[in-house]
RODO-2510 file (C-alpha; in nm, 4 decimals, decimal comma):
residues 311
     n   res          X          Y          Z
     1     m    -0,2480    -0,4322    -2,4209
     2     v    -0,5894    -0,3155    -2,3120
     3     m    -0,6082    -0,2525    -1,9376
     4     k    -0,9564    -0,3140    -1,8036
     5     v    -1,0417    -0,1213    -1,4911
     6     a    -1,3199    -0,2900    -1,2995
     7     s    -1,6050    -0,0517    -1,2254
     8     p    -1,8866    -0,1379    -0,9825
     9     e    -2,2440    -0,1330    -1,1099
    10     k    -2,4902    -0,0748    -0,8261
    11     v    -2,2470    -0,1448    -0,5460
    12     v    -1,9313     0,0414    -0,4593
    13     s    -1,6148    -0,1140    -0,3214
    14     i    -1,5350     0,0051     0,0284
    15     t    -1,1703     0,0359    -0,0613
    16     e    -1,2472     0,2224    -0,3837
    17     k    -1,4599     0,4666    -0,1873
    18     v    -1,1721     0,5317     0,0471
    19     w    -0,9285     0,5591    -0,2420
    20     q    -1,1472     0,8306    -0,3907
    21     r    -1,0956     1,0222    -0,0686
    22     v    -0,7230     0,9429    -0,0602
    23     y    -0,6778     1,0651    -0,4153
    24     g    -0,8897     1,3758    -0,3697
    25     g    -1,2415     1,2492    -0,4477
    26     i    -1,5245     1,3499    -0,2170
    27     n    -1,8220     1,1328    -0,1322
    28     n    -2,0026     1,1231     0,1987
    29     n    -2,2102     0,8061     0,1739
    30     g    -2,1010     0,5156     0,3950
    31     y    -2,0705     0,1587     0,2729
    32     y    -1,9547    -0,1690     0,4136
    33     y    -1,8966    -0,5033     0,2515
    34     h    -2,1730    -0,7613     0,2701
    35     h    -2,1432    -1,1301     0,1825
    36     h    -2,4081    -1,3679     0,0434
    37     h    -2,3826    -1,7422     0,0744
    38     k    -2,6237    -2,0315     0,1080
    39     h    -2,4200    -2,1751     0,3935
    40     r    -2,2885    -1,9187     0,6396
    41     r    -1,9452    -2,0345     0,7522
    42     r    -1,8806    -1,8486     1,0727
    43     c    -1,5607    -1,7322     1,2335
    44     s    -1,4877    -1,5865     1,5751
    45     y    -1,5333    -1,2262     1,4663
    46     e    -1,7994    -1,2571     1,1962
    47     s    -2,1096    -1,0467     1,2530
    48     e    -2,4621    -1,1753     1,1977
    49     d    -2,5009    -0,9968     0,8677
    50     e    -2,1795    -1,1052     0,6946
    51     y    -2,1920    -1,3706     0,4246
    52     e    -2,0644    -1,4160     0,0712
    53     d    -2,1664    -1,5184    -0,2780
    54     e    -2,1086    -1,8731    -0,3930
    55     d    -1,8365    -1,7447    -0,6224
    56     g    -1,6761    -1,5492    -0,3400
    57     t    -1,7801    -1,2112    -0,4787
    58     i    -1,7795    -0,9408    -0,2148
    59     q    -2,0925    -0,7278    -0,2161
    60     l    -2,1305    -0,3829    -0,0639
    61     m    -2,4463    -0,2448     0,0884
    62     q    -2,5315     0,0759     0,2713
    63     m    -2,3789     0,0805     0,6155
    64     g    -2,6260    -0,0643     0,8609
    65     a    -2,4364    -0,3064     1,0828
    66     e    -2,4223    -0,2324     1,4522
    67     r    -2,0652    -0,3533     1,4909
    68     s    -1,7811    -0,1326     1,3735
    69     k    -1,5654    -0,2982     1,1123
    70     n    -1,1963    -0,3543     1,1759
    71     v    -0,9374    -0,2581     0,9155
    72     l    -0,5805    -0,3789     0,9673
    73     i    -0,3159    -0,1987     0,7613
    74     l     0,0112    -0,3912     0,7386
    75     m     0,3266    -0,1852     0,6963
    76     s     0,6940    -0,1668     0,7878
    77     d     0,9256     0,1279     0,8428
    78     t     1,1537     0,0211     0,5604
    79     g     1,1632     0,3698     0,4179
    80     g     0,9014     0,6351     0,4817
    81     g     0,6610     0,5631     0,1962
    82     h     0,4919     0,2600     0,3488
    83     r     0,3983     0,4359     0,6729
    84     a     0,3006     0,7544     0,4870
    85     s     0,0651     0,5537     0,2646
    86     a    -0,0802     0,3706     0,5637
    87     e    -0,1435     0,6970     0,7481
    88     a    -0,3031     0,8492     0,4370
    89     i    -0,5428     0,5558     0,4064
    90     r    -0,6264     0,5667     0,7780
    91     e    -0,7031     0,9385     0,7587
    92     a    -0,9238     0,8835     0,4532
    93     f    -1,1232     0,6167     0,6402
    94     r    -1,1646     0,8553     0,9355
    95     i    -1,2892     1,1406     0,7164
    96     e    -1,5169     0,9229     0,5045
    97     f    -1,6660     0,6902     0,7663
    98     g    -1,5946     0,8320     1,1122
    99     d    -1,6224     0,5619     1,3780
   100     e    -1,7860     0,3061     1,1474
   101     y    -1,4393     0,1569     1,0965
   102     r    -1,1624     0,0970     1,3472
   103     i    -0,8281     0,1363     1,1713
   104     y    -0,5097    -0,0283     1,2972
   105     v    -0,1722     0,0477     1,1380
   106     k     0,0668    -0,2257     1,2474
   107     d     0,4042    -0,3799     1,1765
   108     v     0,2966    -0,7320     1,2674
   109     w     0,6400    -0,8711     1,1804
   110     k     0,8193    -0,6442     1,4262
   111     e     0,5682    -0,6952     1,7049
   112     y     0,5009    -1,0680     1,6784
   113     t     0,7765    -1,2535     1,4920
   114     g     1,1497    -1,3121     1,5166
   115     w     1,4471    -1,2791     1,2862
   116     p     1,4635    -1,1962     0,9983
   117     l     1,1112    -1,0475     0,9837
   118     n     1,1441    -0,8378     1,2992
   119     d     1,4739    -0,6931     1,1759
   120     m     1,3641    -0,5653     0,8341
   121     e     1,3920    -0,1977     0,9259
   122     r     1,7571    -0,2213     1,0301
   123     s     1,8428    -0,4500     0,7383
   124     y     1,6823    -0,2085     0,4939
   125     k     1,8764     0,0906     0,6260
   126     f     2,1984    -0,1078     0,5926
   127     m     2,1282    -0,2216     0,2375
   128     v     2,0294     0,1191     0,1007
   129     k     2,3755     0,2403     0,1998
   130     h     2,5343    -0,0494     0,0097
   131     v     2,3800    -0,0314    -0,3354
   132     q     2,5402    -0,3478    -0,4731
   133     l     2,4073    -0,5514    -0,1812
   134     w     2,0618    -0,4050    -0,2423
   135     k     2,0882    -0,4933    -0,6105
   136     v     2,1814    -0,8547    -0,5345
   137     a     1,8999    -0,8914    -0,2794
   138     f     1,6405    -0,7316    -0,5087
   139     h     1,7201    -0,9251    -0,8251
   140     g     1,8266    -1,2448    -0,6495
   141     t     1,4847    -1,2878    -0,4882
   142     s     1,2814    -1,1787    -0,7919
   143     p     1,2208    -1,5274    -0,9410
   144     r     0,8902    -1,6583    -0,8080
   145     w     1,0250    -1,9984    -0,7059
   146     i     1,2879    -1,8314    -0,4878
   147     h     1,0768    -1,5781    -0,2991
   148     s     0,7744    -1,8102    -0,2811
   149     s     0,9813    -2,0905    -0,1264
   150     y     1,1512    -1,8512     0,1138
   151     l     0,8281    -1,6872     0,2278
   152     a     0,6491    -2,0228     0,2531
   153     a     0,9222    -2,1492     0,4857
   154     i     0,8982    -1,8385     0,7030
   155     a     0,5186    -1,8590     0,7010
   156     s     0,5363    -2,2153     0,8269
   157     y     0,7878    -2,1273     1,0982
   158     y     0,6047    -1,8195     1,2269
   159     a     0,2485    -1,9278     1,1491
   160     k     0,1220    -1,9146     1,5080
   161     e     0,2893    -1,5799     1,5769
   162     v     0,1488    -1,4212     1,2614
   163     e    -0,1925    -1,5707     1,3325
   164     a    -0,1854    -1,4193     1,6824
   165     g    -0,0861    -1,0832     1,5377
   166     l    -0,3648    -1,0839     1,2815
   167     m    -0,6375    -1,2241     1,5026
   168     e    -0,5719    -0,9787     1,7845
   169     y    -0,7376    -0,7146     1,5672
   170     k    -1,0086    -0,9424     1,4225
   171     p    -0,9855    -0,7734     1,0818
   172     d    -1,2722    -0,7541     0,8360
   173     i    -1,0350    -0,5947     0,5859
   174     i    -0,6573    -0,6290     0,5620
   175     i    -0,4673    -0,3714     0,3577
   176     s    -0,1023    -0,4366     0,2786
   177     v     0,1222    -0,1451     0,1846
   178     h     0,4436    -0,3499     0,1889
   179     p     0,5802    -0,6061    -0,0614
   180     l     0,6567    -0,8660     0,2073
   181     m     0,3114    -0,8597     0,3637
   182     q     0,1080    -1,0512     0,1073
   183     h     0,2266    -1,4115     0,1033
   184     i     0,2514    -1,4861     0,4752
   185     p    -0,0788    -1,3262     0,5914
   186     l    -0,2655    -1,4845     0,2992
   187     s    -0,1145    -1,8227     0,3858
   188     v    -0,2325    -1,7839     0,7448
   189     l    -0,5825    -1,6838     0,6306
   190     k    -0,5939    -1,9894     0,4058
   191     w    -0,4856    -2,2207     0,6871
   192     k    -0,7587    -2,0748     0,9094
   193     s    -1,0209    -2,0958     0,6288
   194     l    -1,0681    -1,7192     0,6487
   195     q    -0,9558    -1,6205     0,2995
   196     k    -1,3171    -1,5623     0,1886
   197     k    -1,4237    -1,3956     0,5111
   198     v    -1,1513    -1,1315     0,5236
   199     i    -1,1043    -0,8877     0,2364
   200     f    -0,7356    -0,8613     0,1464
   201     v    -0,6168    -0,5591    -0,0500
   202     t    -0,2692    -0,4635    -0,1696
   203     v    -0,1773    -0,0984    -0,2212
   204     i     0,1522    -0,0804    -0,4096
   205     t     0,3684     0,2129    -0,3025
   206     d     0,6434     0,1760    -0,5650
   207     l     0,5669     0,4010    -0,8595
   208     n     0,7375     0,2027    -1,1347
   209     t     1,0041    -0,0584    -1,0598
   210     c     0,8577    -0,2958    -0,8043
   211     h     0,9493    -0,6348    -0,6619
   212     p     0,7361    -0,9373    -0,7637
   213     t     0,6471    -1,0019    -0,3984
   214     w     0,3957    -0,7189    -0,4333
   215     f     0,1760    -0,9452    -0,6454
   216     h    -0,0253    -1,2342    -0,5045
   217     p    -0,3043    -1,4075    -0,6981
   218     r    -0,5309    -1,4464    -0,3925
   219     v    -0,5760    -1,0761    -0,3152
   220     n    -0,9239    -0,9330    -0,3645
   221     r    -0,7875    -0,6174    -0,5197
   222     c    -0,4447    -0,4802    -0,6106
   223     y    -0,4229    -0,1024    -0,6363
   224     c    -0,1397     0,0008    -0,8680
   225     p     0,0182     0,3471    -0,8859
   226     s     0,0768     0,3374    -1,2624
   227     k    -0,0129     0,1501    -1,5804
   228     e     0,3406     0,0095    -1,5910
   229     v     0,2912    -0,1547    -1,2520
   230     a    -0,0534    -0,2800    -1,3576
   231     k     0,1012    -0,4483    -1,6617
   232     r     0,3568    -0,6105    -1,4332
   233     a     0,0740    -0,7344    -1,2110
   234     l    -0,0876    -0,9017    -1,5133
   235     y     0,2459    -1,0519    -1,6112
   236     d     0,2894    -1,1929    -1,2600
   237     g    -0,0447    -1,3725    -1,2635
   238     l    -0,3139    -1,1359    -1,1382
   239     e    -0,6439    -1,1131    -1,3228
   240     e    -0,7614    -0,7896    -1,4817
   241     s    -1,0587    -0,7838    -1,2440
   242     q    -0,8186    -0,7683    -0,9471
   243     i    -0,6280    -0,4649    -1,0721
   244     q    -0,7058    -0,0957    -1,0320
   245     v    -0,4785     0,1916    -1,1354
   246     f    -0,5142     0,4713    -0,8796
   247     g    -0,1781     0,6459    -0,8397
   248     l    -0,0017     0,6772    -0,5048
   249     p    -0,1921     0,7419    -0,1794
   250     i    -0,1555     1,0938    -0,0432
   251     r    -0,2847     1,2556     0,2722
   252     p    -0,6349     1,4024     0,2249
   253     s    -0,5138     1,7331     0,3688
   254     f    -0,2444     1,7435     0,1012
   255     a    -0,4946     1,6674    -0,1740
   256     r    -0,7267     1,9455    -0,0578
   257     a    -0,4527     2,2053    -0,0176
   258     v    -0,4800     2,5116    -0,2414
   259     l    -0,1426     2,6843    -0,2455
   260     s    -0,0059     2,9786    -0,4382
   261     k     0,3241     2,9116    -0,6147
   262     d     0,4261     3,2760    -0,5723
   263     d     0,3583     3,2653    -0,1968
   264     l     0,5529     2,9413    -0,1622
   265     r     0,8496     3,0852    -0,3502
   266     k     0,8572     3,3781    -0,1068
   267     e     0,8303     3,1466     0,1936
   268     l     1,1171     2,9288     0,0658
   269     e     1,3196     3,2359    -0,0358
   270     l     1,3378     3,1253    -0,3988
   271     d     1,4139     3,3574    -0,6873
   272     p     1,0755     3,4214    -0,8537
   273     d     1,2389     3,4541    -1,1963
   274     l     1,4317     3,1256    -1,1995
   275     p     1,2952     2,7748    -1,2571
   276     a     1,3208     2,5491    -0,9520
   277     v     1,4346     2,1862    -0,9416
   278     l     1,3206     1,9498    -0,6650
   279     l     1,5543     1,6586    -0,5878
   280     m     1,3885     1,3699    -0,4031
   281     g     1,5697     1,0755    -0,2473
   282     g     1,3094     0,9046    -0,0325
   283     a     1,2929     0,8964     0,3465
   284     e     1,6337     0,7288     0,3755
   285     g     1,8030     0,9386     0,1073
   286     m     1,8663     0,6290    -0,1018
   287     g     2,1318     0,6652    -0,3691
   288     p     2,3997     0,9341    -0,4179
   289     v     2,1750     1,2238    -0,3178
   290     k     2,4550     1,4574    -0,2086
   291     k     2,6630     1,3903    -0,5196
   292     t     2,3588     1,4370    -0,7426
   293     a     2,2729     1,7654    -0,5702
   294     m     2,6271     1,8953    -0,6214
   295     v     2,6289     1,8055    -0,9915
   296     l     2,2804     1,9488    -1,0340
   297     g     2,3843     2,2721    -0,8659
   298     e     2,6825     2,3060    -1,0975
   299     s     2,4701     2,2421    -1,4060
   300     l     2,2266     2,5141    -1,3028
   301     y     2,4997     2,7776    -1,3078
   302     d     2,6020     2,9376    -1,6374
   303     n     2,9748     3,0131    -1,6177
   304     d     2,9692     3,2174    -1,9381
   305     q     2,7010     3,4494    -1,8049
   306     g     2,8301     3,4294    -1,4500
   307     k     2,4863     3,3713    -1,3038
   308     p     2,2476     3,0876    -1,2138
   309     i     1,9947     2,9642    -1,4669
   310     g     1,8004     2,7583    -1,2155
   311     q     1,7774     2,6765    -0,8482
***
């Protein structure tokens, strides 16, 4: 399968410019998105110079608007990766554009809705400690007809609350870094006839295996961390023009860091002559981390030689 990565010609996507900063690229020119349309359909927070193409194509021009643009990043503390990605994107916007963009990182579900949306953090922590329950929930909701029906019902029930949460920040751009924050916000934008006035971007934070709720056909752009995820996005109905493969977001300070391995080994009190193994289990330590560490430690010790072969 040939994966086409959309590349701008004379205009540059605002999100792509930020992603360049997030992933270590450096560029100091400011851009904002600019719409062209014969009939300007206005909304309560649309500036005088925002309009769109007849085909809905979002254009970008040099920053020149007087009003700062609002960027709403939707996340949830179900694990640490979603917040870490949101903070990385916010920091990249700050470095790249200064006060040209106001960035809000919010858990709209927790702040504006009721059960089960406002209880996802606690539910997640419970399920990661019960792997079989997690497995049933993950695979049981994977079929599109199941999760689409479920999310549509919740969207209908909490429509006014979600609308209030979104409209409080009057977003020009919405960035989702959570799998359950595509369907409901996009449904609300559609009901309010704002789907072509607000750019909606998904940044997937799962490196390989990801739930189908990450993918929604009405997003403007879906940033995937790997080619495997991009292929899954195509399989789940996204167009090639919607997909970009960019890796995982990291803090700009982390991307710019120049560290010496020898100095780090001294700081961490590691043996400079032994290879080191890093075991990662996510923010919640999902899976048998302790058991894995014990087995790994045993395997890195050579009983015949009576000494470690790794650390």
